[in-house]
C-alpha positions, 0 to 999 in steps of 0.5 A: 433977810436970807428966807426973804430972798428964797421966798421972792425967788421961788415966786419969780420961778413960780411965775416964770413957769407959765410963761416958758412952759404953760399953756400958751408959752412961748415953748408952745408958741416956737411949735405952732410956727414951725407948724406953721411953715411946714404947713406954708411949705405944703400949700405952695407945693399943692398949689404948684401941683393944682397948676400943673394939673389946671393947665393939663386939665384945659390942654386935653379940654381943647387939644387933640394933641394931649389925648392922642399922647396919652393914649399914645402913653398909657394905653400903647394906641397907634394910628392908623398906618403906622407900624409898631415895632418893639424891641426887647432887650435880652437878659444876656446883652450888656 
C-alpha cells in the first residue's frame, strides 16, 4: 500500500509542475500581469506628455506670445526698445 501512495504522490507532483512552473504557468502569469501594470503606468505618463506637447503645438501655431516667450528664454532675444541687463553674482558674495 505504501508504494502506491508514494507513486500517487509523485504523480501528483509531476502534474503540478506545469501548473506552477511550466510554460504558461501561474508564475509566468504573475510576471506578465506585473509587466502589464508597468506598461499601463508608462502609457499613462506618455499620454499626459503627449497632451502637453499637443497643447504647446496649438499654442505655438495660434499665438505669438508663446513664440516670443520661447525666443526670450531659449535664444536670449529682446524686443526693440528694451534694455537688457545682466546681473552676475561674484563668487565671494553670499
